[in-house]
C-alpha positions as CSV (number, residue, x, y, z in Angstrom):
1,X,5.0,24.8,0.9
2,X,3.0,23.1,-1.8
3,X,0.5,21.6,0.6
4,X,-0.3,22.2,4.2
5,X,1.2,19.8,6.7
6,X,-1.3,16.9,7.2
7,X,-2.3,16.8,3.5
8,X,-1.5,13.3,2.3
9,X,-0.1,11.5,-0.7
10,X,0.2,7.7,-1.0
11,X,2.7,5.5,-2.7
12,X,4.0,2.0,-3.4
13,X,7.5,0.6,-4.0
14,X,8.0,-1.1,-7.4
15,X,10.9,-2.8,-9.1
16,X,13.8,-0.3,-9.0
17,X,11.3,2.5,-8.4
18,X,8.4,4.2,-6.7
19,X,4.8,4.9,-7.6
20,X,3.2,8.0,-6.0
21,X,-0.4,9.0,-5.9
22,X,-1.3,12.6,-5.2
23,X,-4.5,14.6,-5.1
24,X,-5.2,14.8,-8.8
25,X,-2.5,12.6,-10.4
26,X,-0.3,9.5,-10.1
27,X,3.1,8.6,-11.4
28,X,5.7,5.8,-11.3
29,X,9.4,6.5,-11.7
30,X,12.1,3.8,-12.3
31,X,15.9,3.8,-12.4
32,X,16.7,2.2,-15.8
33,X,19.7,-0.1,-16.3
34,X,21.5,2.9,-18.0
35,X,21.3,4.8,-14.8
36,X,18.7,7.4,-15.9
37,X,15.3,7.9,-14.3
38,X,12.2,7.4,-16.4
39,X,8.7,8.3,-15.2
40,X,5.2,7.8,-16.4
41,X,2.3,9.8,-15.1
42,X,-1.4,10.3,-15.5
43,X,-4.4,12.3,-14.2
44,X,-6.3,11.0,-11.3
45,X,-9.5,12.9,-10.5
46,X,-10.7,12.5,-7.0
47,X,-12.5,9.2,-6.7
48,X,-15.4,10.9,-5.0
49,X,-16.0,12.9,-8.2
50,X,-16.2,9.6,-10.2
51,X,-18.1,7.3,-7.9
52,X,-20.9,8.1,-5.4
53,X,-19.8,5.1,-3.3
54,X,-16.5,6.8,-2.7
55,X,-18.2,9.6,-0.8
56,X,-19.7,7.2,1.8
57,X,-17.7,6.5,4.9
58,X,-17.2,2.7,5.6
59,X,-17.9,2.0,1.9
60,X,-15.3,4.1,0.3
61,X,-12.5,1.9,1.7
62,X,-13.4,-1.0,-0.6
63,X,-13.6,1.3,-3.6
64,X,-10.3,2.9,-2.9
65,X,-8.7,-0.5,-2.4
66,X,-9.8,-1.7,-5.8
67,X,-8.5,1.4,-7.5
68,X,-5.2,1.2,-5.6
69,X,-4.7,-2.4,-6.6
70,X,-5.4,-1.5,-10.2
71,X,-2.8,1.3,-10.2
72,X,-0.4,-0.8,-8.2
73,X,-0.4,-3.7,-10.7
74,X,0.0,-1.3,-13.7
75,X,2.9,0.5,-12.0
76,X,4.6,-2.8,-11.1
77,X,4.3,-4.1,-14.7
78,X,5.6,-0.9,-16.1
79,X,8.5,-0.9,-13.7
80,X,9.4,-4.5,-14.5
81,X,9.6,-3.5,-18.2
82,X,11.7,-0.4,-17.7
83,X,14.1,-2.0,-15.2
84,X,15.1,-4.7,-17.5
85,X,12.2,-7.0,-18.7
86,X,11.0,-5.6,-22.0
87,X,8.2,-8.2,-22.2
88,X,6.7,-7.4,-18.7
89,X,4.1,-4.7,-19.5
90,X,0.5,-5.9,-19.1
91,X,-2.5,-5.2,-21.2
92,X,-5.7,-4.1,-19.5
93,X,-7.2,-7.6,-19.7
94,X,-4.0,-9.1,-18.3
95,X,-4.1,-6.6,-15.4
96,X,-7.7,-7.6,-14.6
97,X,-6.8,-11.3,-14.6
98,X,-3.7,-10.6,-12.5
99,X,-5.8,-8.8,-10.0
100,X,-8.4,-11.7,-9.9
101,X,-5.6,-14.2,-9.4
102,X,-4.0,-12.1,-6.6
103,X,-7.4,-11.7,-4.9
104,X,-8.1,-15.4,-5.1
105,X,-4.6,-16.2,-3.7
106,X,-5.2,-13.7,-0.8
107,X,-8.6,-15.2,0.0
108,X,-7.2,-18.7,0.0
109,X,-4.2,-17.8,2.1
110,X,-5.8,-15.4,4.6
111,X,-9.4,-16.7,4.8
112,X,-9.7,-20.3,3.7
113,X,-6.6,-21.7,5.3
114,X,-7.2,-20.0,8.7
115,X,-10.8,-21.1,9.0
116,X,-10.2,-24.7,8.1
117,X,-7.1,-24.9,10.3
118,X,-9.1,-23.3,13.1
119,X,-11.9,-25.8,12.6
120,X,-9.4,-28.7,12.9
121,X,-7.9,-27.3,16.1
122,X,-11.4,-26.7,17.6
123,X,-12.3,-30.3,17.1
124,X,-9.1,-31.4,18.8
125,X,-9.2,-29.0,21.8
126,X,-12.9,-28.3,22.4
127,X,-16.1,-27.5,20.7
128,X,-16.2,-23.8,21.5
129,X,-17.3,-21.1,19.1
130,X,-15.1,-18.5,20.8
131,X,-12.1,-20.8,20.6
132,X,-12.8,-21.3,16.9
133,X,-12.7,-17.5,16.3
134,X,-9.6,-17.1,18.4
135,X,-7.7,-19.8,16.5
136,X,-8.9,-18.4,13.2
137,X,-7.6,-14.9,14.2
138,X,-4.3,-16.1,15.5
139,X,-3.6,-18.3,12.5
140,X,-4.5,-15.4,10.1
141,X,-2.1,-13.0,11.9
142,X,0.7,-15.7,11.8
143,X,0.2,-16.1,8.1
144,X,0.3,-12.4,7.4
145,X,3.5,-11.9,9.4
146,X,5.0,-15.1,8.1
147,X,4.2,-14.4,4.5
148,X,5.8,-10.9,4.8
149,X,8.9,-12.3,6.6
150,X,9.3,-15.1,4.0
151,X,9.3,-12.9,0.9
152,X,11.7,-10.5,2.7
153,X,14.3,-13.2,2.5
154,X,14.6,-12.6,-1.3
155,X,17.4,-10.3,-2.3
156,X,15.2,-8.6,-5.0
157,X,12.5,-7.9,-2.4
158,X,15.1,-6.3,-0.1
159,X,15.7,-3.7,-2.8
160,X,12.0,-3.2,-3.2
161,X,11.8,-2.6,0.6
162,X,14.6,-0.1,0.3
163,X,12.6,1.8,-2.3
164,X,9.6,1.4,0.1
165,X,11.7,3.3,2.7
166,X,12.6,6.0,0.1
167,X,8.9,6.4,-0.7
168,X,8.0,6.9,3.0
169,X,10.8,9.3,3.7
170,X,9.9,11.4,0.7
171,X,6.2,11.5,1.7
172,X,7.2,12.5,5.3
173,X,9.3,15.4,4.0
174,X,6.7,16.6,1.5
175,X,3.8,16.5,4.0
176,X,5.9,18.4,6.6
177,X,6.8,21.2,4.2
178,X,10.5,20.4,3.9
179,X,12.6,21.1,0.8
180,X,12.9,17.8,-1.2
181,X,16.7,17.6,-0.9
182,X,18.4,14.3,-0.3
183,X,19.8,15.5,3.0
184,X,16.4,16.7,4.3
185,X,14.5,13.6,3.2
186,X,17.1,11.2,4.7
187,X,16.5,12.6,8.2
188,X,13.0,11.1,8.3
189,X,11.9,7.6,9.3
190,X,11.4,5.0,6.6
191,X,8.2,4.0,8.4
192,X,4.8,5.7,7.8
193,X,1.4,5.2,9.6
194,X,-0.6,5.0,6.3
195,X,1.5,2.2,4.9
196,X,-0.2,-0.9,3.3
197,X,1.7,-3.0,5.9
198,X,-0.3,-1.3,8.6
199,X,-3.5,-1.8,6.6
200,X,-2.9,-5.6,6.4
201,X,-2.5,-5.9,10.2
202,X,-5.6,-3.7,10.8
203,X,-7.5,-6.0,8.5
204,X,-6.5,-9.0,10.5
205,X,-7.5,-7.4,13.8
206,X,-10.8,-6.0,12.5
207,X,-11.6,-9.4,11.0
208,X,-11.3,-11.0,14.4
209,X,-13.9,-8.8,16.0
210,X,-16.3,-8.9,13.0
211,X,-16.1,-12.6,12.8
212,X,-17.2,-12.9,16.4
213,X,-20.7,-12.0,15.2
214,X,-20.7,-15.2,13.1
215,X,-20.1,-17.6,15.9
216,X,-23.7,-18.7,16.3
217,X,-23.9,-19.8,12.7
218,X,-23.2,-23.3,11.3
219,X,-19.7,-23.8,10.0
220,X,-20.7,-23.6,6.3
221,X,-22.4,-20.2,6.9
222,X,-19.4,-18.9,8.7
223,X,-17.3,-19.6,5.6
224,X,-19.9,-17.8,3.4
225,X,-20.1,-15.0,5.9
226,X,-16.3,-14.5,6.0
227,X,-16.2,-14.1,2.2
228,X,-19.2,-11.8,2.1
229,X,-17.8,-9.5,4.8
230,X,-14.4,-9.0,3.1
231,X,-15.6,-5.6,1.6
232,X,-17.0,-4.5,5.0
233,X,-13.7,-5.4,6.8
234,X,-11.6,-3.6,4.1
235,X,-13.8,-0.5,4.5
236,X,-13.7,-0.5,8.3
237,X,-9.9,-1.0,8.2
238,X,-9.5,1.9,5.8
239,X,-11.3,4.2,8.1
240,X,-9.3,3.1,11.1
241,X,-6.1,3.5,9.2
242,X,-7.0,7.1,8.2
243,X,-8.1,8.1,11.7
244,X,-5.1,6.4,13.3
245,X,-2.7,8.4,10.9
246,X,-4.4,11.7,11.5
247,X,-5.5,11.6,15.2
248,X,-3.0,11.4,18.0
249,X,-5.5,9.6,20.3
250,X,-5.9,6.8,17.7
251,X,-2.2,6.4,16.8
252,X,-2.1,3.2,18.8
253,X,-4.2,1.5,16.0
254,X,-1.4,1.9,13.6
255,X,1.4,1.0,16.0
256,X,1.5,-2.7,15.2
257,X,1.8,-1.9,11.5
258,X,4.7,0.5,12.3
259,X,6.5,-2.4,14.1
260,X,5.9,-4.7,11.2
261,X,7.4,-2.1,8.9
262,X,10.8,-3.1,10.4
263,X,10.6,-6.0,8.0
264,X,9.0,-4.2,4.9
265,X,11.1,-1.0,4.9
266,X,14.8,-0.5,4.7
267,X,17.0,2.6,4.8
268,X,17.3,3.7,1.2
269,X,20.3,4.7,-0.8
270,X,20.5,8.4,-1.9
271,X,19.9,7.3,-5.5
272,X,16.6,5.6,-4.4
273,X,15.4,8.8,-2.7
274,X,16.1,10.6,-6.0
275,X,13.8,8.2,-7.8
276,X,11.1,8.7,-5.1
277,X,11.3,12.5,-5.5
278,X,11.0,12.1,-9.3
279,X,7.9,10.1,-8.9
280,X,6.3,12.5,-6.5
281,X,7.1,15.6,-8.6
282,X,5.6,13.8,-11.7
283,X,2.4,13.0,-9.7
284,X,1.8,16.5,-8.5
285,X,-0.1,19.2,-10.4
286,X,1.8,22.0,-12.0
287,X,0.9,24.4,-9.2
288,X,1.8,21.9,-6.5
289,X,5.2,21.1,-8.2
290,X,6.0,24.8,-8.6
291,X,5.2,25.4,-4.9
292,X,7.6,22.5,-3.9
293,X,10.4,24.2,-6.0
294,X,9.9,27.3,-3.9
295,X,11.1,25.3,-0.9
296,X,14.4,24.7,-2.5
297,X,16.0,22.7,-5.4
298,X,15.3,19.0,-5.9
299,X,17.9,16.4,-6.8
300,X,19.4,16.8,-10.3
301,X,18.3,13.3,-11.4
302,X,14.7,14.0,-10.3
303,X,14.7,17.3,-12.2
304,X,16.0,15.8,-15.4
305,X,13.7,12.8,-15.6
306,X,12.4,11.4,-18.9
307,X,8.6,11.7,-18.6
308,X,5.9,9.8,-20.4
309,X,2.2,10.7,-20.3
310,X,-0.2,7.9,-19.6
311,X,-2.9,7.7,-22.3
312,X,-5.2,5.2,-20.5
């Protein structure tokens, strides 16, 4: 096997494709309109080798999140271009501004709206700091689940969620030492404990407990405190996600996220699994990819992918 069971890779579904992130490289593969698979890959040295902050538990989560967002936006823009929109590729500055806009939107939706709505409910029902935090937490979780459910109604997003399932199934098979054949991969669940969906729910739950410590403060300072604590909450959530995915006794922490993946993952077509395998193989090092081939042959389309090397 190329890696011992338990070694992990990450990924993300994109438009008509999958992005994979391995130990020392990343790749995105897309099914083009002509039916062929095209991939783009690049080196990705361990974050801990590039940033001292990434070596520190409870801080590294925020660092990893920023890099993951950067890679995710780049992969999504490239997939949009290759799957049909030739004008979709973003420059570096456009990627930065897109990330800023997305972060602002997320803060407005999941921080600002819950806190002001909770304040209004608190004034109607009773002037209790605990009630305020409870309302804030409940509204935030409703918005997270509601937002995911709402976007899942779009037909295009349903295809992305099918590629999401292909990504998870392929990672399951890879991490368990299976040959990366279509038949072997399709036996696995489309849900995975390290999914970003699980991360979102953990963030919501961690935020509830962290914000309890802000209850003695005036409302204005509670708003400021919520914004200032976003990196702390992200880091705590990252650690819980990692422990929950690797420790049986903590698996319960990821269980709500697994349930929510009933919305964000679909059973993939075989052709989608083929794209996920192509992405994974392009992300692996030469030694890792060679070891995978010792398990057995990979799908023909994944083996004959058109590969581009990322120069950034």
